N, C-alpha and C positions, 0 to 999 in steps of 0.2 A: 370426387364422384361427379360424373357427367349428368347434368340435368336432362330429364326426358321431356320437359315442357315444350321447348322449341320444336322437337321432333313431332310431338303430338299435334301442335298447331299446323305444322307443314302437312301432316297427314290429313288434317281436316280440309286444308285447301286442295290437297291432291285428290282426295276421294270424294269430297262432298258427302252425299248420303247414298252410298251404293249398298243399302241394306234392305231394300224392298225385295221380297222373295216371291216364289211362285208355289203352285200346287199341281195336282195331277188327277187324272182319269182320262185316258186317251180315247180317240174316236171309236176304236173297235172294242172298248171296254165299257160302253155306256148302256148296256142292256138293262141296268137297274135305274137309270136316270130318267126322271120325269121330263117331258118335253121342254118345260119352262125352267128347269133347274139350272143353277149355276153352282155346281158341286165342287168347284176347284178354281184355282188361279186361271184366268183367261177363259173361263166359261166351259160349256158342256163338251166341246171338242178341243179344248185347251189351245185355242188359236186366236182368242179375242174376237171371234166373229159369231154373230147370231142373226137369224133371219127376221126377227120381229122388228116392226117399225117403231119409231119414236117420234114424239112431237117436235116440230121445228119452231114453234112459237108457244108462249105460255101466257095465260091470263094474268095480268098484273106484272108481267115481265119475268116471273120466276115460277118453276114448278111447285106444286103444292107439297109441303112437307107433311107426311102421314104420321110419323112419330119420331121420337128422339130418345136415345138410351145412353147413359154415361158409361164410359169405358176407361180402362187404365192404359198402361204403356204398351207399345208394340207397333209394328208395321204390318201385321198380318191382317189382310183384308177379310171380309166375311165370305162365307159359303152359304148357298141356299139350296135346300133339299125339301121338296114338298111344301109344307106350310111352316118350315122352320128355317131360321137364320142362325148359323153357327158362328160364334164369336170366340176368338182365341187371343187373350191379352194377359197382361200382368197387373196384379193388384197386390201391393206391398211385396212380400217375398213368396208369392204364389203365382204360377202360371195357370190361368183360369180358362176353362172351356165352358161355354154357356150356350144353351139353346133358347132362342126367342121366338115368339109367335110372329110370323112374317107379316101379318096384317096389322097387329096392334103394338108390337115391340115388347109385349109382356114376357117376362122371364119364365120359362117352362122348367128348366133345371140348371144347376150350377155345380161344377166339379172342379177340383184344383189339385195341383201337385207342387211341392216346394221347389224353389229355384234360388240359386245364389249367383246368377250371372251378373257380372259387372262389365261395363263397356270400357275398353282401354282409352277411348278418345272422348269420353264424356257424352256420348250419344244416348239415345233411348235404350233402355235395358229390358224391354219386353220381347216377346217372340216375333220372328220375322216372317214366318211362312204361313200362307193361307191354309186352313184345314182342307182335307180331302174327304168327301163323303162318298161311300160306295157300299152297296148291298147292306144297308142298315147299320153301317159302322162309320165312325169318324176317325181319321188318322191325322195326328198332329206331330210336328217336329219342332221342338223348342230351341231356344237360343243356345242352350248347353248341349244340344244333340240328343235329347231324350225323345225317342219315337214311341208314341202311345196310340193304342187302339181302344176306342170307347164305343159303347152302344149309343146309337142315335136316339133310341127311345128314352133312356133315362140318364145317359152319360156315364154309366158304370164302366170302370176300366176293365178291359178284357185281357190286355197284356201290355208290357212296356219293355223297351230295350234302351239301355244307356249306350248309345253308339260311340261316344267319345271315349268312354272308359274301355269299352270292348275292343275298339279298333285303333285307338291311339290317334284319333283325328285331331288336327290342329284347331285351335280356337279361331284362327283366321283374324283378319283385321277387325271385323264387326260381328263376331259370333257366327253361329251356325244358321244358315238361311235356306238350305234346300228343302223344298216341300215334297212330300211323298207322291210318287206316281203309282197308281193302282191299275193293274191289268189283270182281270179275273181274280185269282186267289194269290196274286203276288204284289208285293210292295217294293218299289225301286227308289234308291237314294243315291245321290251324288255325295259321297261321304268324305273323300280325301283321307281315308285311313291308311295306316302303314301296313307293310307286309302283304301287298296285293289286295288291299281293301279300298282302292280308290273309288269304285262304285260297287254296289251290292244289291241283292234281292232277298226279301224276307217273305215268309209265309204270312198271308193276311189273316190266317186263322189263329196262329199262336206266336208269331214273331220269330220263328226259327229261321236261321240264316240258311238260304238255299244255295247261294253262290256269291263269290266276290272276285273282282278282277281289276287289273291296272294298278299302278302306283301313283296315279295322278292326284295332285291337290284338287280341292273341291271347287274353288271359285264360288260364284253365287247364282249360277244358272241352274234351274231344275230340269230333270230329264223330261222328254216327250216321247210318245209313241211314234214309230216310223210308219206313217200311213201306207198301206198297201204292201208292206213287207211280208214275205212268205218264206220261212215261218216268221211269226211275230218277232219284232226287234225293237229295242229302245235306243234312242239317241241321247247321249250324254254330252253336254258342252262343258268339259272340265276346264281347269285353269290351263291345261296344256293344249287343248283342241277338241275336235269332234271324235267321239267314239261310238260306234254302232255295235250293240251287244245283243246276242240272241236272248230273248226273254226267258226261255225255259232252261237252256243249258248254261248260259253265261259265257258262251264262246264269243271271243272278240271277232266280229265279222269285218270291221273296217276301222281304220285309224287315220286321222288327218291332222297333223300338227298345225295349230293356228292360235296365236295368242298376242297379247299386247307387247309392245316393244320394250317395255320397262318391267323390271322384276317386281317392283312394288305395284302390282296392278291386279285387276280381276276381270273375269268374264261374267257379266251379270245378266244380260238379256238371254232368255231361252231361245233355242233354235226355232226357226219357222220352216215347216216342211210342207211340200206340195208334190205328191207323187215321189219321184226319185230325185227331186231337187230340194236342197236345204240352204237357207240363208242364215249366215252367222253375222253378228254385228257386235262391236265392242268399242269402248272409248279408249283414251290414252294413246292416240295416234295410230289406231288400228283400222277403224272404218268398217267395211263390210265385204263379204265375199259370198257369191252364189256357187254352190257345189252341185255337181251331178253325180249321184252315187250309182255306180255300176259294178256289180260283182263285189270284189273286195277293195275297190279303189274309189277315190273321190276326184273327179275331174273339175278343175276350176273353170267356170263359165266366165266370170268376171270378178275382179277384186280391186279395191282401192279405198283410201281413207277420205275421199272427197265426195262420197255418196251419202252414207248414213252411218253415223257414229253414235250408237246408243249407249248411254251411261248406265242406266239400270232398268228402265221400262222396256218391255218387249214390244216391238212394233207389231202392226197387224197387216195382213195381206187381204186385199179386197179386189177380186178380179186379177188383172195384170199389174196392179199397183201395190206399193207398200207405203204405209203411213207410220211415222214415228218421230221421236224427238232426237235431234242431232246436236251433239255437243255436251259438254260437261254440265252437270246440274248447278254447280256453284258459279259457273261463268255465264249463265243465261243461255239456254239452248234455243233452238228454233224447231218448229214443227215442219216436217218435210214430207213431200210425196216423191217417191222414186219409182222407176219402172223395174219390175221384178226381173225381166229378161236381160236388161242392160245395165242397171244401176244408175241410169240417167236421172238427174234431178228435174222434176217437172214443175214443182213450186216449193216455196219456202216462206214461212211466216216471219213476222218481226220477232224480235227476242221475246221469249215467254218464260215464265217459271216452268220447271219440269212438270211432268204429269203422266197420266195413264190414258191410253187410247183404246177404244173398242169400236168395231164396225157393226152397226145395227141396221140391217136392211141396206138402204143406199145412203145412209148417213154415218158420220163419225161422231161418237160421243167422247168428249175429252174432258177430263177433270184435272185441273192444275193444282200444284202444291199450294197455291194461294187460296184454294177453295172455290175458284171460279169454274163454272160449267160452261162448255161450248158445244154447240151442235152445228155441224157443217157438212156439206156434201162430200161423199167419198169419191171424188172425181179428180181428174188431172187438170181441171180448169182454173185452179188457183185457191188461195186461202180466203174463203168468203163465208165466215160464220153467219148462220141464220139466227142463232140465239146465243147470247152471252149474259150470264148472271152469276152473282155471288150466292152460293148456297151453303158453304161450310166455312170454318175457321182456317187460318193459315197453318202451315206445317203439315199439310195433308199428303202423306207419302204412301199410304196403304192402297193397293189396287182395289177398285170397286167391284161390285157385282151388279149385273143387270138381269132381272128375272121377271118375265111377264110384263115388261114395260116399267117395272119399279127399280129405281136405282138405289142401292144400299152402299153407303160410303161412310168412312170414319176418318176423323181428324184426331188431334191430340187428346181430346177429352170426350168425344161422343161418336156414336154410330147413329145415322139417321136414314130414313127411307123417303124417297121423293118419287112422285108420280110423273113419269115421262111418257105415258100412253098417249097416242094421238087423240 
């Protein structure tokens, strides 16, 4: 019998930690979102950009910690809606959804569902996807592919769909990681199911399957809204490439093959869209490409593996610049600034741990896997942090939330709130 241990070790080196996931609620679906909410992965417009200002210096060298709350396993970052912080994690053999008071961290309610997920490579066995909050409901997608809808008020489960059982989705290298995208009364998932269920839409009211299309494997990127599309469309970055799908009918409007050059690979960072242009980036010798979407075709504006190669964290666009981590997590990436229009590298940091980046006003808020927070200008003038301080423990891979100047972040054992207000 052939031992699987060497293969597992090689997969650890190959992939590192490509299991941090995303969530959803696109720009034209935020009519129920409070101005300061962070109801999904990458914030209110699902692009990692907020207009609010943050402090660039802190009394005593670190931001004040407002509260701390113990959590279990998982890479799902928090979501913030009104006065509530939604936490999705694993405790023992339960996937737990909880609501905390945003000001105090006090638990308001607790609900759970059983899970038997085991990670094939010995990584974390909690859920990967940030919850999505929309119209008084919470949508979660667990590591085993269970899509659940709960009431924001008390956590009561309204409906659930076991997507892996129903559509025959593969477990993937690191479990199911796609977070739900909500547009109006529809929920969208990058499923990787069989028999034409690569991507799908569900009713937000009762979980009914509205349509499914493509035979693509899922990868780890979550879908985003195509801003300005008419009629509304969703952009899916599957393991095979970019797919633009009509949000209502499920009609495939555009398809552009683009993936890593090795079969044992993933597309993990979500697409970045601006008008009719979309930036894709992936690791494993792939790099990045800027596409201009016109009609049913995608024109390549530029492409190359020497501009920005994102392993798992989605970069952010601020003005005509893009900021993100370049290189594999386990090899020590660098933080880079590139030009949106050309892919030209404007600056690059020294080697850093991987992390999450958000653009807040004219500053970048960066939280590293080491638990270090950095604040630096979102400009092309170079890597010049104004503040650097240790705020959390190491192994921090969940994306953070930034709401009303308060940073909500979780490491391996706790979720904490920090005051970044000027």
